[in-house]
Each structure stands twice: as C-alpha cells, then as structure tokens.
Backbone and ligand atoms as CSV (ligand in chain L), in Angstrom:
chain,resi,resn,atom,element,x,y,z
A,1,MET,N,N,-40.108,-1.871,-19.325
A,1,MET,CA,C,-38.868,-1.565,-18.625
A,1,MET,C,C,-37.959,-0.751,-19.531
A,2,GLN,N,N,-37.285,0.228,-18.955
A,2,GLN,CA,C,-36.413,1.100,-19.732
A,2,GLN,C,C,-35.139,0.369,-20.132
A,3,SER,N,N,-34.732,0.533,-21.389
A,3,SER,CA,C,-33.508,-0.094,-21.864
A,3,SER,C,C,-32.340,0.866,-21.708
A,4,PHE,N,N,-31.180,0.349,-21.287
A,4,PHE,CA,C,-29.984,1.172,-21.170
A,4,PHE,C,C,-28.936,0.750,-22.196
A,5,ASP,N,N,-29.367,0.075,-23.266
A,5,ASP,CA,C,-28.422,-0.466,-24.233
A,5,ASP,C,C,-27.810,0.614,-25.130
A,6,HIS,N,N,-28.551,1.702,-25.367
A,6,HIS,CA,C,-28.068,2.737,-26.262
A,6,HIS,C,C,-26.940,3.526,-25.595
A,7,LYS,N,N,-26.135,4.210,-26.423
A,7,LYS,CA,C,-25.118,5.108,-25.880
A,7,LYS,C,C,-25.231,6.437,-26.598
A,8,PHE,N,N,-25.204,7.505,-25.833
A,8,PHE,CA,C,-25.166,8.841,-26.407
A,8,PHE,C,C,-23.690,9.225,-26.498
A,9,SER,N,N,-23.270,9.725,-27.641
A,9,SER,CA,C,-21.863,10.113,-27.745
A,9,SER,C,C,-21.718,11.579,-27.364
A,10,ASN,N,N,-20.571,11.897,-26.830
A,10,ASN,CA,C,-20.307,13.224,-26.301
A,10,ASN,C,C,-19.652,14.091,-27.370
A,11,PRO,N,N,-20.355,15.079,-27.926
A,11,PRO,CA,C,-19.750,15.921,-28.957
A,11,PRO,C,C,-18.704,16.878,-28.398
A,12,LYS,N,N,-18.655,17.026,-27.073
A,12,LYS,CA,C,-17.689,17.956,-26.465
A,12,LYS,C,C,-16.538,17.239,-25.773
A,13,ARG,N,N,-16.358,15.941,-26.052
A,13,ARG,CA,C,-15.224,15.214,-25.471
A,13,ARG,C,C,-13.932,15.699,-26.135
A,14,PRO,N,N,-12.924,16.099,-25.323
A,14,PRO,CA,C,-11.667,16.557,-25.922
A,14,PRO,C,C,-10.962,15.425,-26.651
A,15,HIS,N,N,-10.262,15.773,-27.700
A,15,HIS,CA,C,-9.409,14.802,-28.380
A,15,HIS,C,C,-8.167,14.600,-27.529
A,16,ARG,N,N,-7.759,13.345,-27.350
A,16,ARG,CA,C,-6.570,13.030,-26.549
A,16,ARG,C,C,-5.315,13.474,-27.303
A,17,THR,N,N,-4.529,14.327,-26.658
A,17,THR,CA,C,-3.282,14.787,-27.266
A,17,THR,C,C,-2.094,14.602,-26.328
A,18,GLY,N,N,-2.355,14.377,-25.033
A,18,GLY,CA,C,-1.287,14.314,-24.050
A,18,GLY,C,C,-0.821,15.684,-23.580
A,19,GLN,N,N,-1.452,16.714,-24.100
A,19,GLN,CA,C,-1.085,18.096,-23.774
A,19,GLN,C,C,-1.647,18.483,-22.404
A,20,GLN,N,N,-0.878,19.279,-21.641
A,20,GLN,CA,C,-1.379,19.832,-20.382
A,20,GLN,C,C,-2.017,21.187,-20.663
A,21,ILE,N,N,-3.246,21.346,-20.192
A,21,ILE,CA,C,-3.958,22.613,-20.373
A,21,ILE,C,C,-4.158,23.252,-18.997
A,22,ILE,N,N,-3.724,24.480,-18.829
A,22,ILE,CA,C,-3.961,25.206,-17.577
A,22,ILE,C,C,-5.417,25.667,-17.562
A,23,VAL,N,N,-6.140,25.296,-16.502
A,23,VAL,CA,C,-7.570,25.623,-16.463
A,23,VAL,C,C,-7.945,26.551,-15.316
A,24,GLY,N,N,-6.998,26.851,-14.407
A,24,GLY,CA,C,-7.340,27.782,-13.344
A,24,GLY,C,C,-6.454,27.582,-12.132
A,25,ARG,N,N,-6.812,28.306,-11.064
A,25,ARG,CA,C,-6.078,28.245,-9.799
A,25,ARG,C,C,-6.850,27.355,-8.814
A,26,VAL,N,N,-6.118,26.688,-7.927
A,26,VAL,CA,C,-6.766,25.773,-6.990
A,26,VAL,C,C,-7.775,26.511,-6.092
A,27,GLU,N,N,-7.479,27.759,-5.759
A,27,GLU,CA,C,-8.375,28.478,-4.853
A,27,GLU,C,C,-9.706,28.860,-5.517
A,28,GLU,N,N,-9.804,28.697,-6.807
A,28,GLU,CA,C,-11.038,29.051,-7.519
A,28,GLU,C,C,-12.110,27.968,-7.410
A,29,LEU,N,N,-11.722,26.755,-6.983
A,29,LEU,CA,C,-12.692,25.661,-6.881
A,29,LEU,C,C,-12.602,25.060,-5.477
A,30,PRO,N,N,-13.509,25.444,-4.592
A,30,PRO,CA,C,-13.439,24.977,-3.209
A,30,PRO,C,C,-13.701,23.470,-3.106
A,31,PRO,N,N,-13.243,22.847,-2.026
A,31,PRO,CA,C,-13.519,21.422,-1.803
A,31,PRO,C,C,-15.021,21.134,-1.822
A,32,GLY,N,N,-15.373,20.000,-2.415
A,32,GLY,CA,C,-16.775,19.592,-2.476
A,32,GLY,C,C,-17.545,20.182,-3.643
A,33,ARG,N,N,-16.829,20.887,-4.523
A,33,ARG,CA,C,-17.499,21.547,-5.637
A,33,ARG,C,C,-17.029,21.002,-6.982
A,34,GLY,N,N,-17.869,21.225,-7.989
A,34,GLY,CA,C,-17.522,20.878,-9.357
A,34,GLY,C,C,-17.645,22.100,-10.236
A,35,ALA,N,N,-16.997,22.072,-11.391
A,35,ALA,CA,C,-17.065,23.200,-12.323
A,35,ALA,C,C,-16.953,22.691,-13.749
A,36,THR,N,N,-17.600,23.413,-14.641
A,36,THR,CA,C,-17.454,23.140,-16.065
A,36,THR,C,C,-16.198,23.831,-16.566
A,37,ILE,N,N,-15.346,23.088,-17.242
A,37,ILE,CA,C,-14.138,23.639,-17.856
A,37,ILE,C,C,-14.348,23.650,-19.363
A,38,THR,N,N,-14.324,24.843,-19.934
A,38,THR,CA,C,-14.432,24.963,-21.389
A,38,THR,C,C,-13.029,25.142,-21.947
A,39,LEU,N,N,-12.641,24.242,-22.833
A,39,LEU,CA,C,-11.307,24.266,-23.413
A,39,LEU,C,C,-11.285,25.199,-24.621
A,40,PRO,N,N,-10.086,25.579,-25.081
A,40,PRO,CA,C,-9.992,26.545,-26.185
A,40,PRO,C,C,-10.754,26.142,-27.450
A,41,ASP,N,N,-10.895,24.850,-27.693
A,41,ASP,CA,C,-11.615,24.421,-28.905
A,41,ASP,C,C,-13.099,24.165,-28.637
A,42,ASN,N,N,-13.599,24.714,-27.511
A,42,ASN,CA,C,-15.000,24.584,-27.130
A,42,ASN,C,C,-15.388,23.189,-26.654
A,43,LYS,N,N,-14.398,22.314,-26.451
A,43,LYS,CA,C,-14.684,21.040,-25.790
A,43,LYS,C,C,-14.845,21.319,-24.300
A,44,GLU,N,N,-15.419,20.346,-23.574
A,44,GLU,CA,C,-15.701,20.576,-22.158
A,44,GLU,C,C,-15.253,19.407,-21.300
A,45,LEU,N,N,-14.916,19.736,-20.054
A,45,LEU,CA,C,-14.668,18.732,-19.026
A,45,LEU,C,C,-15.370,19.168,-17.749
A,46,ALA,N,N,-15.580,18.196,-16.873
A,46,ALA,CA,C,-16.062,18.490,-15.525
A,46,ALA,C,C,-14.878,18.322,-14.582
A,47,LEU,N,N,-14.653,19.332,-13.746
A,47,LEU,CA,C,-13.548,19.310,-12.787
A,47,LEU,C,C,-14.125,19.349,-11.374
A,48,TYR,N,N,-13.567,18.517,-10.489
A,48,TYR,CA,C,-14.064,18.439,-9.112
A,48,TYR,C,C,-12.905,18.583,-8.133
A,49,ASN,N,N,-13.203,19.173,-6.995
A,49,ASN,CA,C,-12.274,19.219,-5.871
A,49,ASN,C,C,-12.860,18.351,-4.766
A,50,VAL,N,N,-12.193,17.225,-4.517
A,50,VAL,CA,C,-12.628,16.319,-3.443
A,50,VAL,C,C,-11.578,16.379,-2.344
A,51,GLY,N,N,-11.836,17.167,-1.336
A,51,GLY,CA,C,-10.917,17.267,-0.206
A,51,GLY,C,C,-9.517,17.721,-0.585
A,52,GLY,N,N,-9.433,18.576,-1.590
A,52,GLY,CA,C,-8.132,19.086,-2.019
A,52,GLY,C,C,-7.503,18.293,-3.151
A,53,GLN,N,N,-8.110,17.182,-3.519
A,53,GLN,CA,C,-7.655,16.405,-4.677
A,53,GLN,C,C,-8.562,16.747,-5.865
A,54,PHE,N,N,-7.945,17.033,-6.994
A,54,PHE,CA,C,-8.707,17.449,-8.170
A,54,PHE,C,C,-8.847,16.291,-9.152
A,55,HIS,N,N,-10.030,16.186,-9.743
A,55,HIS,CA,C,-10.328,15.107,-10.681
A,55,HIS,C,C,-11.106,15.688,-11.859
A,56,ALA,N,N,-10.830,15.146,-13.038
A,56,ALA,CA,C,-11.532,15.629,-14.235
A,56,ALA,C,C,-12.098,14.440,-15.013
A,57,ILE,N,N,-13.332,14.600,-15.450
A,57,ILE,CA,C,-13.992,13.592,-16.285
A,57,ILE,C,C,-14.755,14.315,-17.387
A,58,GLU,N,N,-15.293,13.538,-18.308
A,58,GLU,CA,C,-16.147,14.128,-19.333
A,58,GLU,C,C,-17.317,14.856,-18.677
A,59,ASN,N,N,-17.705,15.960,-19.279
A,59,ASN,CA,C,-18.849,16.712,-18.757
A,59,ASN,C,C,-20.109,16.290,-19.499
A,60,PHE,N,N,-20.374,14.996,-19.448
A,60,PHE,CA,C,-21.455,14.461,-20.289
A,60,PHE,C,C,-21.914,13.131,-19.709
A,61,CYS,N,N,-23.133,13.076,-19.268
A,61,CYS,CA,C,-23.680,11.818,-18.759
A,61,CYS,C,C,-24.111,10.952,-19.943
A,62,PRO,N,N,-23.599,9.729,-20.035
A,62,PRO,CA,C,-23.924,8.878,-21.185
A,62,PRO,C,C,-25.366,8.387,-21.196
A,63,HIS,N,N,-26.124,8.650,-20.149
A,63,HIS,CA,C,-27.530,8.253,-20.170
A,63,HIS,C,C,-28.324,9.119,-21.133
A,64,ARG,N,N,-28.323,10.440,-20.891
A,64,ARG,CA,C,-29.073,11.351,-21.769
A,64,ARG,C,C,-28.327,12.654,-22.038
A,65,GLY,N,N,-27.057,12.734,-21.618
A,65,GLY,CA,C,-26.234,13.875,-22.007
A,65,GLY,C,C,-26.190,15.032,-21.038
A,66,ALA,N,N,-26.629,14.869,-19.825
A,66,ALA,CA,C,-26.589,15.970,-18.850
A,66,ALA,C,C,-25.141,16.362,-18.539
A,67,PRO,N,N,-24.917,17.628,-18.202
A,67,PRO,CA,C,-23.565,18.057,-17.798
A,67,PRO,C,C,-23.247,17.569,-16.382
A,68,LEU,N,N,-22.256,16.699,-16.268
A,68,LEU,CA,C,-21.948,16.100,-14.960
A,68,LEU,C,C,-21.335,17.102,-13.989
A,69,ALA,N,N,-20.791,18.202,-14.483
A,69,ALA,CA,C,-20.260,19.226,-13.577
A,69,ALA,C,C,-21.357,19.808,-12.700
A,70,GLU,N,N,-22.596,19.711,-13.156
A,70,GLU,CA,C,-23.713,20.301,-12.411
A,70,GLU,C,C,-24.419,19.289,-11.521
A,71,GLY,N,N,-23.861,18.078,-11.435
A,71,GLY,CA,C,-24.458,17.066,-10.576
A,71,GLY,C,C,-24.158,17.329,-9.109
A,72,THR,N,N,-24.537,16.354,-8.285
A,72,THR,CA,C,-24.340,16.471,-6.840
A,72,THR,C,C,-23.138,15.628,-6.441
A,73,LEU,N,N,-22.110,16.302,-5.873
A,73,LEU,CA,C,-20.876,15.619,-5.498
A,73,LEU,C,C,-20.976,15.166,-4.048
A,74,CYS,N,N,-20.709,13.877,-3.842
A,74,CYS,CA,C,-20.701,13.325,-2.483
A,74,CYS,C,C,-19.472,12.425,-2.384
A,75,GLY,N,N,-18.446,12.885,-1.687
A,75,GLY,CA,C,-17.185,12.160,-1.686
A,75,GLY,C,C,-16.644,12.108,-3.103
A,76,HIS,N,N,-16.260,10.932,-3.543
A,76,HIS,CA,C,-15.730,10.770,-4.898
A,76,HIS,C,C,-16.819,10.433,-5.910
A,77,THR,N,N,-18.069,10.558,-5.512
A,77,THR,CA,C,-19.169,10.189,-6.403
A,77,THR,C,C,-19.916,11.422,-6.875
A,78,ILE,N,N,-20.107,11.510,-8.194
A,78,ILE,CA,C,-20.974,12.557,-8.738
A,78,ILE,C,C,-22.274,11.897,-9.180
A,79,GLU,N,N,-23.374,12.487,-8.724
A,79,GLU,CA,C,-24.685,11.962,-9.108
A,79,GLU,C,C,-25.308,12.914,-10.108
A,80,CYS,N,N,-25.654,12.389,-11.275
A,80,CYS,CA,C,-26.249,13.200,-12.322
A,80,CYS,C,C,-27.585,13.777,-11.848
A,81,ASP,N,N,-27.762,15.062,-12.108
A,81,ASP,CA,C,-28.966,15.742,-11.639
A,81,ASP,C,C,-30.224,15.330,-12.395
A,82,TRP,N,N,-30.051,14.778,-13.602
A,82,TRP,CA,C,-31.244,14.499,-14.400
A,82,TRP,C,C,-31.977,13.237,-13.955
A,83,HIS,N,N,-31.273,12.106,-13.834
A,83,HIS,CA,C,-31.944,10.848,-13.478
A,83,HIS,C,C,-31.179,10.025,-12.461
A,84,GLY,N,N,-30.128,10.603,-11.881
A,84,GLY,CA,C,-29.492,9.969,-10.736
A,84,GLY,C,C,-28.392,8.958,-11.006
A,85,TRP,N,N,-27.944,8.829,-12.241
A,85,TRP,CA,C,-26.817,7.918,-12.456
A,85,TRP,C,C,-25.609,8.456,-11.683
A,86,ARG,N,N,-24.798,7.537,-11.161
A,86,ARG,CA,C,-23.673,7.914,-10.312
A,86,ARG,C,C,-22.359,7.456,-10.940
A,87,PHE,N,N,-21.314,8.297,-10.806
A,87,PHE,CA,C,-19.999,8.043,-11.391
A,87,PHE,C,C,-18.923,8.318,-10.356
A,88,ASP,N,N,-17.835,7.535,-10.445
A,88,ASP,CA,C,-16.658,7.787,-9.625
A,88,ASP,C,C,-15.801,8.819,-10.361
A,89,VAL,N,N,-15.594,9.981,-9.766
A,89,VAL,CA,C,-14.872,11.055,-10.460
A,89,VAL,C,C,-13.377,10.737,-10.615
A,90,ARG,N,N,-12.866,9.742,-9.877
A,90,ARG,CA,C,-11.450,9.372,-10.004
A,90,ARG,C,C,-11.188,8.546,-11.257
A,91,THR,N,N,-12.165,7.767,-11.658
A,91,THR,CA,C,-11.954,6.811,-12.756
A,91,THR,C,C,-12.922,6.994,-13.917
A,92,GLY,N,N,-14.035,7.661,-13.675
A,92,GLY,CA,C,-15.085,7.765,-14.689
A,92,GLY,C,C,-16.016,6.568,-14.703
A,93,ALA,N,N,-15.785,5.595,-13.840
A,93,ALA,CA,C,-16.645,4.407,-13.808
A,93,ALA,C,C,-18.068,4.794,-13.430
A,94,CYS,N,N,-19.020,4.202,-14.138
A,94,CYS,CA,C,-20.425,4.420,-13.798
A,94,CYS,C,C,-20.826,3.387,-12.762
A,95,LEU,N,N,-21.292,3.862,-11.608
A,95,LEU,CA,C,-21.653,2.970,-10.514
A,95,LEU,C,C,-23.079,2.474,-10.670
A,96,THR,N,N,-23.846,3.132,-11.544
A,96,THR,CA,C,-25.238,2.758,-11.763
A,96,THR,C,C,-25.351,1.714,-12.860
A,97,ASN,N,N,-24.602,1.912,-13.927
A,97,ASN,CA,C,-24.643,1.017,-15.079
A,97,ASN,C,C,-23.215,0.847,-15.595
A,98,PRO,N,N,-22.542,-0.194,-15.186
A,98,PRO,CA,C,-21.094,-0.341,-15.447
A,98,PRO,C,C,-20.713,-0.373,-16.931
A,99,THR,N,N,-21.642,-0.511,-17.833
A,99,THR,CA,C,-21.280,-0.515,-19.257
A,99,THR,C,C,-21.183,0.900,-19.822
A,100,HIS,N,N,-21.415,1.924,-19.013
A,100,HIS,CA,C,-21.472,3.300,-19.509
A,100,HIS,C,C,-20.481,4.222,-18.811
A,101,ALA,N,N,-19.212,3.864,-18.732
A,101,ALA,CA,C,-18.210,4.725,-18.098
A,101,ALA,C,C,-17.975,5.988,-18.923
A,102,VAL,N,N,-17.485,7.025,-18.266
A,102,VAL,CA,C,-17.007,8.218,-18.973
A,102,VAL,C,C,-15.485,8.259,-18.842
A,103,GLU,N,N,-14.846,9.051,-19.682
A,103,GLU,CA,C,-13.388,9.124,-19.626
A,103,GLU,C,C,-12.954,10.023,-18.474
A,104,ALA,N,N,-11.856,9.621,-17.844
A,104,ALA,CA,C,-11.241,10.429,-16.789
A,104,ALA,C,C,-9.918,10.971,-17.310
A,105,TYR,N,N,-9.546,12.148,-16.825
A,105,TYR,CA,C,-8.344,12.839,-17.308
A,105,TYR,C,C,-7.436,13.149,-16.129
A,106,GLU,N,N,-6.139,12.993,-16.345
A,106,GLU,CA,C,-5.175,13.276,-15.290
A,106,GLU,C,C,-5.161,14.775,-14.978
A,107,VAL,N,N,-5.096,15.089,-13.703
A,107,VAL,CA,C,-4.992,16.478,-13.264
A,107,VAL,C,C,-3.657,16.661,-12.543
A,108,VAL,N,N,-2.935,17.696,-12.921
A,108,VAL,CA,C,-1.635,18.002,-12.326
A,108,VAL,C,C,-1.739,19.375,-11.659
A,109,ILE,N,N,-1.262,19.459,-10.420
A,109,ILE,CA,C,-1.227,20.755,-9.724
A,109,ILE,C,C,0.229,21.205,-9.636
A,110,GLU,N,N,0.494,22.398,-10.125
A,110,GLU,CA,C,1.852,22.949,-10.074
A,110,GLU,C,C,1.779,24.418,-9.677
A,111,ASP,N,N,2.414,24.733,-8.544
A,111,ASP,CA,C,2.451,26.114,-8.063
A,111,ASP,C,C,1.055,26.722,-7.966
A,112,GLY,N,N,0.087,25.915,-7.569
A,112,GLY,CA,C,-1.276,26.399,-7.416
A,112,GLY,C,C,-2.089,26.435,-8.688
A,113,TRP,N,N,-1.475,26.057,-9.800
A,113,TRP,CA,C,-2.205,26.018,-11.073
A,113,TRP,C,C,-2.758,24.627,-11.309
A,114,ILE,N,N,-3.984,24.580,-11.796
A,114,ILE,CA,C,-4.604,23.300,-12.149
A,114,ILE,C,C,-4.374,23.072,-13.641
A,115,LYS,N,N,-3.775,21.920,-13.941
A,115,LYS,CA,C,-3.536,21.564,-15.335
A,115,LYS,C,C,-4.191,20.213,-15.592
A,116,ILE,N,N,-4.885,20.113,-16.707
A,116,ILE,CA,C,-5.511,18.842,-17.090
A,116,ILE,C,C,-4.784,18.311,-18.304
A,117,VAL,N,N,-4.456,17.018,-18.247
A,117,VAL,CA,C,-3.796,16.356,-19.381
A,117,VAL,C,C,-4.894,15.793,-20.270
A,118,ILE,N,N,-5.040,16.383,-21.435
A,118,ILE,CA,C,-6.111,15.921,-22.324
A,118,ILE,C,C,-5.578,14.889,-23.302
L,1,FES,S1,S,-28.878,12.161,-18.107
L,1,FES,FE1,FE,-30.042,10.623,-17.138
L,1,FES,S2,S,-28.863,10.076,-15.407
L,1,FES,FE2,FE,-27.667,11.560,-16.418
C-alpha cells in the first residue's frame, strides 16, 4: 500500500509579507479557469476564477509536486492532473488527504485589477 506520510516542500511558495501584488485584470481569467501566477521573485501561485470569485493557492501539489494551476477545476475543487488529489481552492484544504493542505492567499479585486496578498 502506498504511504502518504511524506511531504514534499514547495520551493516556489511565496514568503508571507502581507504585501498586495497586482497580478492581472479580471477579464484575463474567465470563470472556470485557472492560471499560473509567477511573482517577481520567481515564486508561483495558482489563481482560479470560480463564478467571478477569485482564489489563490500554492501552485504545488504536496503529493508529488504537480502544478495545481494545471489541474481540473470543478466548482471550488481543483483536482491534480497527476494522481487526482483534490483541494478546495478557497481554503487550500486537501479533500483527498486532510494532512496535506496547501496555503491559500487572499485575493482583492479593485477597479478590475486582481491583487493577491502574499
Ligand atoms: S502530484 Fe500526485 S496527486 Fe498531485
């Protein structure tokens, strides 16, 4: 049986600073889609538009490191394309293995600009 006890650490997780980073315009990410956000220091986040609400989480599946921005979005759930682990994009909670959550980041929309609080 496969063990899920190990954790892969995310080398591209942004350092928490409380800073708002402008990452794009709302019209650039249609509802039901996800995108990889590369930050100025080469860190990454996954950004999703769920029915006009934007959510950001780590772009790193803790199972084996797949980019979660490239997973399959269904409602508020992103399913990792590699082995099917599922995460709630609002909280980062792992629905497949609750001991392996990813970090979620606040998203602020102002005048059509998407800002992520890292
Ligand atoms: S890398 Fe295996 S489920 Fe994401």
